N, C-alpha and C positions, 0 to 999 in steps of 0.2 A: 380880145374875146368879148362878145356882147355881154352886157351886165346880167342878163337873165339866163345865160348859158351855164350849164353845170360843169364845173371843172372835172377832169378825169380823176378817178380815185387813185391814190398811190398803189403801186404794186407791192404785195406782201413779200417779205424777205425770207428766203430759205438759206440756212447755214449748211454748208457742205463740208464734211470732214476732209482733212488733208493728211497726206503721208509726208514724212521727213525724208528727203532725198539728198544724197551726197553727190554733188557735181563738182569734180575737181576738189578744191580745198574748201568749198563752201556748202552750207546746208540750205536747202530750199524746202518750202512747204507747198505741196502740189497736189492736184487732182487731175484726172483724165478729162480732156475737153468734152468727151461725150456725156459726162455727168452734168456739166453745165448746160450743154445743148438740150438734153432731155428735159431738165427742169424748165428751162426758158421756153422751150417749144410746146410743151404739153401740160404744164401745171399752172400756167398763168402767173408764175411767181418770178422773182428776181433772185438768182443764186449768188451767194458770196462764199468765198473760201475761208473756212475756219482754221487758223493755224494751230499746229500741235505744239503748244507751249507748256503743256503739262500743268504742274502745280501752280504756275504763275497765272493760270487762267481761272478767274472766278466765274463759275457758270452763270450766276445771276446777272453779271455785267453784260453778258451777251444775250441771255434769254429774255431780258427785259425788252429787247429791240427786234427780235425775230419772231416769225409766226410758224416756222417749220424747221425740222432738223433732218437732214439726209445723211446717212452713214454709208460710205462707199466701199466697194471692193478694193482689194489691194494685194500685191504679191506677198506682203508681210502677214504674219499670223499674230493673233492675240497671245501674249506671253502667258504660258501656263501658270506662272506665279499668281496670276489673277484669279485662278480657280483651283488652287491647292495642288498643282501638279508640277512636274519637272519637264524640261525640254526632252523630247523623245530622241532627238538627234541634233548634233551640233550645227548642221547645215541649215536648220530651220531659220528662216528670216523673221525677225521680230522688229517691232517699232515701239519701244517703251514710251517715247514721248507722245505718240498717238494714243496709246492705252491710257496714259495718265490724263489726257485731255478728254477723250470720248467717254470713258466709263463714268466719271462723275457727271458729265454733261448729260448723258442718257438718263441717269437716275433723276436728275433735276428736271429735265424736260418732261419725262413721263409723269412725275409728281404734279407738275404744273398743268398738264393736259395739252402741252404743245405737240402737234402731230409729228410722229417719228416714222420715217421710211428707211429701213435698214436693208442693205444689199450685200450679199455674200459675206465678206469679213464683217460688214456692218451688222448682219444678223447674228453673227457669232459674238460680236461686241455687246449687242442688245441682250443676248442670253447671259453672258458672263456678268454684265453690269447688274443684272437683276437676281443673280445668284445661281445660275446654271453652270454646266460644265461642257467641255468639248472633247471630241476625239481628235487627236493630232494627225493621224494617218488613217482615214476611214477605209482606204483600199486594202489595208492590212488586216482588217477585221473579218472574221469568218462570215461568209455569205454576202459580203458587201462588194459592190462593183468599184471600178476605178473612175472617180469623178474628176480627175485632173484633166487639164487641157490635152488634147491629142497633138503631141509634138510632131507627128508625121505630116500634119497639115501645115500649109503656109500660115504665117502669123495672122493674116487678115481673115482667115477662115476658122480660127480656133474658137471664136465666139459665136459660131453658128449654132442653131438649135440642134440638140444632140439626143435628148431622151424625154420621155413623158413623165409628168408628175400628176398624182391623183389628189384632188382637192376635197377637203372634208365637207360633209353634207350641208351644214349650216354656217360655214365659216365665212370670214370676211373676203377671202380670196375668191371663193365660189360666187359670192354675191357680186363682186366686182367684175369677174371674168365671164360669168354666166355659162360655165362649162363644168363638166365632171373631171376633166383632165386637160392639160395643155402641154405643148412641147416647150422645153427650155434648153438653154445652153448649160455647160458644165465645166467649171474652171476652178475647182477647189480641192484641196487635200484634207483640210479640217472640216469637221461637221459637228452639229449639235449632238451631245451625248444625253445629258439630262436637262430637259427644259427647266428654266427658272420658275419658281413659284409665281403664279399669275399669268404665265405664258401658256398658250395651248397650241398644239400642232395643227397647222392649217393645210399642209401638203406633205406628201411623201413620194419618194422615187420607188420604182418597182422593187428595189432591194431593201426597202424600209428606211433608207436614209431620210432624215428630216429635212424638208425643203422649204417649209414656211412656218412662221410663228405669228401669233397676234396676242394682244392683251385685252380681252373683252371687258374686263372689269376696271381697266384704267380710265381715268377721267377724260382722256383724249384718244385720238386715232393713232394706233401703233400697229405696224405691220413690218415683218421681215421676210425676205425671200433669199434663198441660197443661190439663186442664179443671177444673171446680169441682164436685166431688161434694158438698161441704158446702152448696151452693145448692139441691140437689134431693134430699137424702137422705131427706126425709120421704115422698117419693112415688116414689123410684127405687131398686129393689132392688140393682142393681149398685153404686150409690153407698154404700148401707148395708154391703154386703159388704166394701168397701175399708176402712171404719172398723173393722169387726169384725175383719178380718185384722190391721190395725195394732194393735188392742187385744190380740189373741192374742200378737203378737210382744212388745209392751210388757210384758204380764204375765209372759211367759216370761223376759224379761230381768230383770225385777224379782225374780222368784223365785230366779233363779240368782245374782243379785248381793246377795241378802239384803234387798232393799228391802221385801219383804213379810213378813219374819220378825217373829214376835211374841215379845217379850221374855219369858223364863221368870220365873215368880214365885218 
C-alpha cells in the first residue's frame, strides 16, 4: 500500500443474541443465518454471535468491544419469572440461559448508549429487561387477532408479509420508514402488555397489539419491532431501511467511542 494511502477503517462489531439448542447430546449456541446476513449486507457492520452463558457473562467484558447489540427472534419465549408471572401452559418453550444473558446485557447496553435493535423475542426481552410485562398468548385476549405463523402455509412462506402496522406520528420508525403504515410478517404468540418505563409505543397492529417500541430519552439508539425484518430484507425495502438505520447508529457510536480509530504509525 502506498505510504500516503489511507488504510480502510475497521468494521464496527455488532453482537447478535443466540439461543441454546440441544442437538443430540450436546448444547449449541446458535442464531439463524438470515440475522447474520441482514447485518452484514445492510448495516455495514460485522456480526458476531453472543453465546448465552448466563451469569458467567460479564456484560462489560463484551460491551467494551462492540458497537451494537441485536436481539433476535426465537421459537422460545421470555420466561414469565422475569416479569412476575407464571407459565400459562407447560408446553411453552423457554430459554433461561438466554434470558440470563440478554436481560442484563440489554440494561447495560442501554445505559452506555450502545445502539440496540430488538426483533420479535428481542423486543419482548427489551421490554422485560427495562421493567415491562408481556402477554403470553395474545390470541386468547378479547379483541386480539392470531399473530402466530400460519401453519397451513409451507415453511418458506410463513415469514411473508401478513398484515399492516400503523406507525406513530413523530416516532423513530416513521422517520426511518417515511410512511404512516407498513406491511409486516407475523410469527409470535407473546406480545408486549405493559411497556417498560422509558419505552414508548412506535407501532400497533389493527387489533391494538404493540408492534414497535423505542426509548427516546435513552443516551443511544434503541428500537424494537415485533416482526421479522431479517426474514424479508432481500425483497422488502422497509426491512432494509431498518438495518441501514441501525448501521448508521452503530457506526456513529463506534466513531465517537474510538472503535473505528486507526492507530497512528
